[in-house]
Structure formats: structure tokens, C-alpha cells
RODO-2510 file (C-alpha; in nm, 4 decimals, decimal comma):
residues 394
     n   res          X          Y          Z
     1     x    -0,3286     2,1718    -0,2057
     2     x    -0,3704     1,8460    -0,3992
     3     x    -0,3836     1,5659    -0,1523
     4     x    -0,4468     1,5265     0,2187
     5     x    -0,3384     1,1866     0,3592
     6     x    -0,5246     1,0721     0,6692
     7     x    -0,3982     0,7822     0,8753
     8     x    -0,5713     0,6577     1,1839
     9     x    -0,3406     0,4782     1,4239
    10     x    -0,3881     0,2507     1,7178
    11     x    -0,0956     0,0597     1,8739
    12     x     0,0859    -0,0229     1,5442
    13     x     0,3820     0,2193     1,5748
    14     x     0,6326     0,0156     1,3626
    15     x     0,3819    -0,0507     1,0835
    16     x     0,2798     0,3215     1,0967
    17     x     0,6385     0,4399     1,0577
    18     x     0,6945     0,2178     0,7574
    19     x     0,3697     0,3361     0,6061
    20     x     0,4763     0,6925     0,6481
    21     x     0,8066     0,6096     0,4803
    22     x     0,6173     0,4809     0,1808
    23     x     0,3660     0,7676     0,1808
    24     x     0,6467     1,0262     0,1877
    25     x     0,8167     0,8655    -0,1133
    26     x     0,4792     0,8336    -0,2979
    27     x     0,3938     1,2010    -0,2395
    28     x     0,7107     1,3447    -0,4001
    29     x     0,6280     1,6214    -0,6418
    30     x     0,2689     1,6448    -0,5162
    31     x     0,1559     1,9384    -0,3025
    32     x     0,0244     1,7568     0,0035
    33     x    -0,0179     1,7250     0,3804
    34     x    -0,0152     1,4184     0,6050
    35     x    -0,2408     1,4002     0,9141
    36     x    -0,1974     1,1106     1,1676
    37     x    -0,4736     1,0833     1,4239
    38     x    -0,3804     0,8521     1,7015
    39     x    -0,6581     0,6703     1,8885
    40     x    -0,4966     0,6770     2,2322
    41     x    -0,2236     0,4256     2,1563
    42     x    -0,0081     0,2878     2,4396
    43     x     0,3014     0,2355     2,2266
    44     x     0,4287     0,5971     2,1996
    45     x     0,3124     0,6239     1,8402
    46     x     0,2545     1,0070     1,8451
    47     x     0,6134     1,0737     1,9704
    48     x     0,7684     0,8331     1,7356
    49     x     0,5868     0,9999     1,4395
    50     x     0,7119     1,3405     1,5533
    51     x     1,0607     1,2054     1,5847
    52     x     1,0893     1,0210     1,2467
    53     x     0,8263     1,2017     1,0423
    54     x     0,8148     1,5691     1,1450
    55     x     0,6409     1,6568     0,8208
    56     x     0,3297     1,4835     0,9538
    57     x     0,0742     1,6588     1,1670
    58     x    -0,0304     1,4515     1,4707
    59     x    -0,3644     1,4656     1,6413
    60     x    -0,3895     1,2761     1,9733
    61     x    -0,7192     1,1517     2,0861
    62     x    -0,7822     1,1020     2,4571
    63     x    -0,9888     0,7914     2,3831
    64     x    -1,0236     0,5158     2,1221
    65     x    -1,2808     0,6872     1,8980
    66     x    -1,3013     0,4226     1,6301
    67     x    -1,2093     0,4322     1,2736
    68     x    -1,4959     0,6463     1,1373
    69     x    -1,5014     0,9184     1,4009
    70     x    -1,1227     0,9511     1,4104
    71     x    -1,1036     0,9904     1,0238
    72     x    -1,3836     1,2478     1,0286
    73     x    -1,1823     1,4691     1,2773
    74     x    -0,8935     1,4704     1,0387
    75     x    -1,0966     1,5066     0,7262
    76     x    -1,2629     1,8275     0,8637
    77     x    -0,9135     1,9808     0,8937
    78     x    -0,7923     1,8535     0,5525
    79     x    -0,7114     2,1091     0,2855
    80     x    -0,6489     1,8937    -0,0163
    81     x    -0,8624     1,8542    -0,3297
    82     x    -0,8395     1,4784    -0,2668
    83     x    -0,8511     1,2992     0,0693
    84     x    -0,6631     0,9763     0,0985
    85     x    -0,7625     0,7391     0,3757
    86     x    -0,4858     0,4797     0,4255
    87     x    -0,4401     0,2088     0,6945
    88     x    -0,1163     0,2269     0,8944
    89     x    -0,0495    -0,1428     0,8271
    90     x    -0,0029    -0,0913     0,4568
    91     x     0,2766     0,0413     0,2489
    92     x     0,2544     0,1940    -0,0961
    93     x     0,4599     0,1755    -0,4174
    94     x     0,6396     0,4906    -0,5116
    95     x     0,4030     0,5743    -0,7921
    96     x     0,0752     0,4740    -0,6229
    97     x    -0,0590     0,8144    -0,5073
    98     x     0,0501     0,9867    -0,8374
    99     x    -0,1311     0,7226    -1,0391
   100     x    -0,4504     0,7856    -0,8496
   101     x    -0,4251     1,1612    -0,8689
   102     x    -0,3711     1,1450    -1,2462
   103     x    -0,6705     0,9132    -1,2759
   104     x    -0,8993     1,1444    -1,0726
   105     x    -0,7769     1,4515    -1,2610
   106     x    -0,8870     1,2929    -1,5928
   107     x    -1,2092     1,1171    -1,4700
   108     x    -1,4341     1,3798    -1,3328
   109     x    -1,7133     1,1385    -1,2472
   110     x    -1,4818     0,9248    -1,0296
   111     x    -1,5734     0,9890    -0,6762
   112     x    -1,3401     0,7384    -0,5100
   113     x    -1,0509     0,5128    -0,6121
   114     x    -0,8894     0,2113    -0,4523
   115     x    -0,5937    -0,0031    -0,5524
   116     x    -0,4691    -0,3591    -0,5782
   117     x    -0,4015    -0,4872    -0,2264
   118     x    -0,1310    -0,7543    -0,1877
   119     x    -0,1143    -0,9875     0,1163
   120     x     0,2114    -1,0614     0,2904
   121     x     0,2454    -1,3886     0,1001
   122     x     0,2181    -1,2221    -0,2406
   123     x    -0,1448    -1,3269    -0,3046
   124     x    -0,3999    -1,0626    -0,4152
   125     x    -0,6577    -0,9540    -0,1534
   126     x    -1,0037    -1,0130    -0,2910
   127     x    -1,1349    -0,7221    -0,0888
   128     x    -0,9440    -0,4903    -0,3282
   129     x    -1,2661    -0,4914    -0,5427
   130     x    -1,6130    -0,5482    -0,3886
   131     x    -1,9813    -0,5068    -0,4739
   132     x    -2,2462    -0,3420    -0,2483
   133     x    -2,3611    -0,6272    -0,0233
   134     x    -2,7262    -0,6532    -0,1278
   135     x    -2,9147    -0,9201     0,0787
   136     x    -2,8529    -1,1831    -0,1910
   137     x    -2,4917    -1,0933    -0,2382
   138     x    -2,4382    -1,1172     0,1349
   139     x    -2,6210    -1,4463     0,1425
   140     x    -2,3828    -1,5971    -0,1115
   141     x    -2,1021    -1,4720     0,0887
   142     x    -2,2284    -1,6100     0,4248
   143     x    -2,3134    -1,9458     0,2830
   144     x    -1,9732    -1,9929     0,1150
   145     x    -2,0999    -1,9942    -0,2368
   146     x    -1,8801    -1,6867    -0,3099
   147     x    -1,5708    -1,8826    -0,2067
   148     x    -1,6778    -2,1935    -0,4092
   149     x    -1,7439    -1,9993    -0,7299
   150     x    -1,5280    -1,6849    -0,7040
   151     x    -1,5475    -1,5980    -1,0810
   152     x    -1,9266    -1,6578    -1,1170
   153     x    -2,1087    -1,3318    -1,1793
   154     x    -2,3863    -1,4269    -0,9381
   155     x    -2,2262    -1,6241    -0,6670
   156     x    -1,8904    -1,4496    -0,6752
   157     x    -2,0310    -1,0953    -0,7033
   158     x    -1,9256    -0,9960    -0,3450
   159     x    -1,5591    -0,9709    -0,4455
   160     x    -1,6224    -0,9139    -0,8237
   161     x    -1,3980    -1,2119    -0,8905
   162     x    -1,4981    -1,2007    -1,2723
   163     x    -1,3203    -0,8716    -1,3243
   164     x    -0,9585    -0,8616    -1,4532
   165     x    -0,6898    -0,7484    -1,2078
   166     x    -0,4494    -0,5811    -1,4532
   167     x    -0,6683    -0,2874    -1,5824
   168     x    -0,8802    -0,0068    -1,4300
   169     x    -1,2312    -0,1273    -1,3501
   170     x    -1,5467     0,0394    -1,2232
   171     x    -1,6434    -0,1207    -0,8955
   172     x    -1,8933    -0,0527    -0,6297
   173     x    -1,7011    -0,0605    -0,2941
   174     x    -1,3600     0,0897    -0,2314
   175     x    -1,1647    -0,0571     0,0639
   176     x    -1,1004     0,1717     0,3569
   177     x    -0,7379     0,0414     0,3652
   178     x    -0,6647     0,2706     0,0734
   179     x    -0,9415     0,5068    -0,0389
   180     x    -0,8836     0,8378    -0,2243
   181     x    -1,1967     1,0482    -0,2321
   182     x    -1,2697     1,3874    -0,3882
   183     x    -1,3226     1,6444    -0,1147
   184     x    -1,6137     1,7982    -0,3053
   185     x    -1,7877     1,4570    -0,3007
   186     x    -1,7420     1,4391     0,0754
   187     x    -1,8793     1,7945     0,1026
   188     x    -2,1830     1,6765    -0,0905
   189     x    -2,2675     1,3318     0,0687
   190     x    -2,1125     1,3810     0,4144
   191     x    -1,8388     1,2096     0,5997
   192     x    -1,8066     0,8591     0,7304
   193     x    -2,1024     0,7345     0,9317
   194     x    -1,9830     0,7336     1,2979
   195     x    -2,2467     0,4648     1,3869
   196     x    -1,9812     0,2237     1,2594
   197     x    -1,6999     0,1823     1,5123
   198     x    -1,4872    -0,0327     1,2894
   199     x    -1,5751    -0,2229     0,9612
   200     x    -1,8534    -0,1235     0,7287
   201     x    -1,7942     0,2398     0,7108
   202     x    -1,6085     0,2029     0,3746
   203     x    -1,9064     0,0070     0,2395
   204     x    -2,1501     0,2706     0,3472
   205     x    -1,9379     0,5538     0,2086
   206     x    -1,9007     0,3761    -0,1239
   207     x    -2,2776     0,3182    -0,1441
   208     x    -2,3469     0,6833    -0,0840
   209     x    -2,0989     0,7929    -0,3471
   210     x    -2,2812     0,5759    -0,5985
   211     x    -2,6206     0,7000    -0,4963
   212     x    -2,4935     1,0590    -0,5475
   213     x    -2,4229     0,9732    -0,9169
   214     x    -2,0436     0,9269    -0,8872
   215     x    -1,8384     0,6258    -0,9820
   216     x    -1,5998     0,4149    -0,7746
   217     x    -1,2971     0,2765    -0,9408
   218     x    -1,0172     0,0180    -0,8919
   219     x    -0,6685     0,0794    -1,0316
   220     x    -0,4041    -0,1965    -1,0673
   221     x    -0,1327     0,0105    -0,8803
   222     x    -0,0279    -0,1987    -0,5856
   223     x     0,0028    -0,1719    -0,2102
   224     x     0,0900    -0,4226     0,0553
   225     x    -0,1740    -0,4748     0,3305
   226     x     0,0699    -0,6071     0,5807
   227     x    -0,1441    -0,7318     0,8563
   228     x    -0,4579    -0,8333     0,6599
   229     x    -0,3801    -1,2015     0,7130
   230     x    -0,2944    -1,1763     1,0774
   231     x    -0,6102    -1,0194     1,1984
   232     x    -0,7761    -1,2673     1,4293
   233     x    -1,0976    -1,2907     1,2223
   234     x    -1,2151    -1,5852     1,4442
   235     x    -1,1946    -1,3795     1,7619
   236     x    -1,5098    -1,2817     1,9430
   237     x    -1,4361    -0,9120     1,9209
   238     x    -1,3929    -0,9183     1,5400
   239     x    -1,7037    -1,1325     1,4928
   240     x    -1,9118    -0,9018     1,7048
   241     x    -1,7940    -0,5794     1,5509
   242     x    -1,7918    -0,7049     1,1878
   243     x    -2,1415    -0,8542     1,1923
   244     x    -2,2914    -0,5623     1,3924
   245     x    -2,1582    -0,3378     1,1167
   246     x    -2,3335    -0,5438     0,8544
   247     x    -2,6598    -0,5208     1,0598
   248     x    -2,6210    -0,1377     1,0728
   249     x    -2,5640    -0,1266     0,6995
   250     x    -2,8666    -0,3346     0,6097
   251     x    -3,0895    -0,1497     0,8516
   252     x    -2,9826     0,1847     0,7016
   253     x    -2,9885     0,0979     0,3304
   254     x    -3,2462    -0,1769     0,3224
   255     x    -3,4860    -0,0506     0,5946
   256     x    -3,7894    -0,2026     0,4234
   257     x    -3,6284    -0,5455     0,4662
   258     x    -3,5009    -0,4854     0,8193
   259     x    -3,7412    -0,7304     0,9918
   260     x    -3,6568    -1,0040     0,7493
   261     x    -3,2819    -0,9471     0,7512
   262     x    -3,2235    -0,8894     1,1259
   263     x    -3,3151    -1,2430     1,2379
   264     x    -3,0579    -1,4346     1,0075
   265     x    -2,7854    -1,1870     1,0751
   266     x    -2,8373    -1,2115     1,4534
   267     x    -2,8320    -1,5954     1,4125
   268     x    -2,5007    -1,5618     1,2077
   269     x    -2,3549    -1,3469     1,4929
   270     x    -2,4469    -1,6109     1,7492
   271     x    -2,3031    -1,9040     1,5397
   272     x    -1,9814    -1,7122     1,4639
   273     x    -1,9457    -1,6001     1,8280
   274     x    -1,9806    -1,9603     1,9554
   275     x    -1,7173    -2,0671     1,6897
   276     x    -1,4829    -1,7893     1,7948
   277     x    -1,5171    -1,8965     2,1639
   278     x    -1,4187    -2,2546     2,0712
   279     x    -1,1186    -2,1369     1,8578
   280     x    -1,0011    -1,9029     2,1366
   281     x    -1,0191    -2,1766     2,4035
   282     x    -0,8355    -2,4162     2,1712
   283     x    -0,5494    -2,1675     2,1226
   284     x    -0,5228    -2,0987     2,4894
   285     x    -0,4961    -2,4696     2,5599
   286     x    -0,2240    -2,5085     2,2926
   287     x    -0,0285    -2,2136     2,4396
   288     x    -0,0558    -2,3583     2,7918
   289     x     0,0817    -2,6797     2,6732
   290     x     0,3757    -2,5138     2,5109
   291     x     0,2729    -2,5461     2,1384
   292     x     0,3762    -2,2594     1,9010
   293     x     0,1321    -1,9818     1,9243
   294     x     0,0117    -1,8327     1,5824
   295     x     0,1250    -1,4786     1,6637
   296     x     0,4837    -1,6030     1,7076
   297     x     0,5020    -1,8529     1,4318
   298     x     0,7429    -1,6472     1,2210
   299     x     1,0215    -1,6865     1,4678
   300     x     1,0187    -2,0636     1,4001
   301     x     1,0494    -2,0107     1,0194
   302     x     1,3697    -1,9887     0,8129
   303     x     1,4672    -1,6321     0,7146
   304     x     1,6419    -1,5117     0,3952
   305     x     1,7763    -1,1595     0,4415
   306     x     1,8754    -0,9390     0,1488
   307     x     2,0331    -0,5877     0,1567
   308     x     2,3351    -0,3730     0,1906
   309     x     2,6174    -0,4639     0,4269
   310     x     2,4782    -0,2350     0,6939
   311     x     2,1322    -0,3982     0,6557
   312     x     2,2649    -0,7505     0,6657
   313     x     2,4769    -0,6797     0,9654
   314     x     2,1761    -0,5488     1,1607
   315     x     1,9624    -0,8486     1,0479
   316     x     2,2349    -1,0901     1,1435
   317     x     2,2385    -0,9406     1,5007
   318     x     1,8613    -0,9505     1,5370
   319     x     1,8369    -1,3073     1,4070
   320     x     2,1236    -1,4219     1,6436
   321     x     1,9580    -1,2630     1,9377
   322     x     1,6341    -1,4559     1,8761
   323     x     1,7950    -1,7870     1,7553
   324     x     1,6310    -1,7532     1,4194
   325     x     1,7770    -1,9735     1,1456
   326     x     1,8674    -1,7287     0,8695
   327     x     2,0595    -1,7032     0,5350
   328     x     2,2194    -1,3683     0,4633
   329     x     2,2755    -1,2223     0,1091
   330     x     2,4629    -0,8945     0,0795
   331     x     2,3011    -0,7784    -0,2388
   332     x     2,0358    -0,5347    -0,3857
   333     x     2,0506    -0,7050    -0,7247
   334     x     1,6853    -0,7860    -0,8011
   335     x     1,7728    -1,0694    -1,0457
   336     x     1,9704    -1,2478    -0,7810
   337     x     1,6944    -1,1943    -0,5205
   338     x     1,4298    -1,3312    -0,7625
   339     x     1,6416    -1,6403    -0,8260
   340     x     1,6938    -1,7128    -0,4620
   341     x     1,3289    -1,6524    -0,3646
   342     x     1,2030    -1,8766    -0,6483
   343     x     1,4246    -2,1521    -0,5242
   344     x     1,2912    -2,1628    -0,1668
   345     x     1,1229    -2,4963    -0,0932
   346     x     1,0207    -2,4626     0,2744
   347     x     0,8055    -2,2060     0,4459
   348     x     1,0304    -1,8971     0,4966
   349     x     1,0313    -1,5248     0,5534
   350     x     1,2086    -1,3124     0,2939
   351     x     1,3463    -0,9960     0,4593
   352     x     1,3852    -0,7033     0,2222
   353     x     1,4980    -0,3374     0,2824
   354     x     1,2674    -0,0891     0,1191
   355     x     1,4930     0,2006     0,2066
   356     x     1,7552     0,0652    -0,0350
   357     x     1,5433    -0,1358    -0,2849
   358     x     1,2400     0,0932    -0,2931
   359     x     0,8827    -0,0044    -0,1990
   360     x     0,7747    -0,0820    -0,5505
   361     x     1,0665    -0,3224    -0,5991
   362     x     0,9759    -0,4957    -0,2694
   363     x     0,6218    -0,5400    -0,3939
   364     x     0,7476    -0,6639    -0,7318
   365     x     0,9617    -0,9287    -0,5645
   366     x     0,6791    -1,0354    -0,3433
   367     x     0,4209    -1,0673    -0,6194
   368     x     0,6387    -1,2328    -0,8928
   369     x     0,7868    -1,5294    -0,7063
   370     x     0,6966    -1,8710    -0,8622
   371     x     0,4674    -1,9906    -0,5841
   372     x     0,7500    -2,0236    -0,3363
   373     x     0,6195    -2,0732     0,0248
   374     x     0,7302    -1,7308     0,1509
   375     x     0,5927    -1,4411     0,3462
   376     x     0,7292    -1,0929     0,3487
   377     x     0,9485    -0,9307     0,6200
   378     x     1,1016    -0,5861     0,5892
   379     x     1,3962    -0,4337     0,7685
   380     x     1,3268    -0,0898     0,9088
   381     x     1,6586     0,0999     0,9733
   382     x     1,5055     0,3832     1,1914
   383     x     1,3811     0,1336     1,4509
   384     x     1,6402    -0,1385     1,3773
   385     x     1,3758    -0,4000     1,3579
   386     x     1,2359    -0,6628     1,1229
   387     x     0,8753    -0,6327     1,0505
   388     x     0,6654    -0,9359     0,9659
   389     x     0,3028    -1,0102     0,9384
   390     x     0,2927    -1,1440     1,2965
   391     x     0,5899    -1,0040     1,4713
   392     x     0,8128    -0,6996     1,5245
   393     x     1,1596    -0,8458     1,5874
   394     x     1,4230    -0,6307     1,7428
***
């Protein structure tokens, strides 16, 4: 078997089903298996997968095991030459998996490969390519110098901003949102480190791949990381888990500097945690006063829906039910869609149907608009819902 796809899911059933739709298309012609391990979701994810994607094997955990441990359970059962770890809140272009397989087949020293990740507004996600966070690289990231000078080889090294986006590049860290690894490499270096509950395990794995003498690569094939922007990165839970993961990494890989590094990282955790508490309190106050809450901001935007007659009729009913201002275009003509999208002047959601357009075409439309103020929505016919970065609208 060529590829084993492993997806860890936790309460994201609609995104998961869309991800599986794209994975199924991207695996055409490739001998493969798909394993979904569910971390005790409360949204009926396992049964929905069995209903709409019976080709996938579902493993149901009795507890939330975290990202690393759940992946490892599935990887131990994987039979493919290559193991693809992919987040459920992504979707892939039709050629994405085939492009990576061909690259790995022809580059025997490549241990892991990642792809170009696109945010829901069409911008490129900088975490598509990263460097190993040495103490100095991490310092430039924490102090904001990386953001100020993204293309500088020293200050911008964390995201490797000086590398071109449109060609294969050797990198150091492959994102866990899409990471295809040789099974023989995993057999050699071991699986994901389960000390990491969430965040950091991809950095640790990439670092061990490099230390074993293999290469990590970035390819310009594209995927959409749908919820990357909506993660509440200012929440206390995110801050605590993310910075604790960084501390685990430094203590493991830079143990000789542990005493020096621990104090500033602990201080960063405290500062970020206090900031998160302030932001959370502010949001609760805004919500109690009736101001729009960030997780529901898309419902106040203008929608532009494109698709077949059946798709548009379904979108019309959904928008009517939720009093969403929308414009409906019965068309799958990409030139027409490009022209309409490029003419949008106010913040809007463009709703596209991957089942009729294709996932690659949806990504093309999203990434080639002329800086129009839009974010992506997709219509999912199986669940009769519009999926946006913040909301599932039915």
C-alpha cells in the first residue's frame, strides 16, 4: 500500500466531512487507506463518517487523548509506505497527495513533506515553512522582530520568509496540518512524542527527522487550512498549551540551556496568560452588551453564492432562514466568478461548491482574487450547510 492517511478529529464533524471529501478525490489512482481517530467528540463525528465515508476506518477513543497520542494509535496500524497526517479543518486540491507521493518517490533523502497552506481569506499561512526554533530564532519570534522583518534571514528565520513560495524548498519544520512522512523514517526515529498534548509535536518530529540525516521539504501544492484564523490564539487554554509545548521542546533539545531558557519562557506564559484573561473578559462584556461576537461575525457579512441551480436553491433557503444578505449566481463558470469576486468592495463571504467546481478550482479562486475583502465559504451538499471560517450555517 502506498499511502495511509491519518486524521485526528475532535468536535469538527462538518469540517471533517469536507476534508474527507477532498482526501477521497486526491487519493484517486493511489493505493491507500484512510484512518479517522476520534478524540471522544460530542458531535456524532464517528457515525457521520461511517455514513458519508464508509471507505474510512474509524477508531473511537473513550477520552480526548491529544493530538500526538491519537495519531500514534493510528500510525501503529498504518500499512502505507507513506503516512499522511492531515488536520480535519483543511481541504486539499485534487493533485495534492499525488504531487507529494511523486516527490517522495524521486527524493529518497526526503523524510517529510509539507505543502502551501492558504488561509480562508486567500493569504498564505507563514507556518507552511518554518525553521527549528533555536533559542535565538524563538527570541526573534517572541519579541516581534520576525513580524517586523519577515524576509530578513536572521530576524525572519522562524517562518523562512526569505524563501520563494512557488518552488520546492528544503525547510526544517513541516506543519502537522499536512505532513507526509516515510513509514521507514518513523520506524527509525520513533513516533510523535506524547509529552506534547497539542502543539509542538510537529516541530519535535521534524527536528528528529533532520537529526537522523533526512531532509524536510516544502512543495507549492496548495491546501486550505480553514480554521487557522479562527483559533482563539488569545485564549488562556491556547496560551498555556502552546507555551508549555515550547518549554517541553527546549528542555528536550536544548537541555544544556534549560536553566537559562525556562525563566523567560515561564515569564512569557505569565504575560500572555494575563493578556488572554483581559481579552476574554472584554469579549464577555461585549457579548453581554449585545455587540457582535467574533465567532458569529460571518452572519452579519454580505454573501455571494455561486453554483448549480440545486446549490443556489439550497443556499437561498439557508440565507433566508438566517436573514443573511446574499447575492446568488447560478453559474460554475470560473471566469464569471473571478470577475464578480474581484469587484467586491465590502467585507463579504464567497460561497463556492467544491462538489461541482472541484477543490483545486475553489483554491484557485480564493488565492487569485485582486485583494478583494473576502473570506471563503463552501456549500456542503451532504449536510446541506454553508461552512465558513467561524460558523456552520444550516
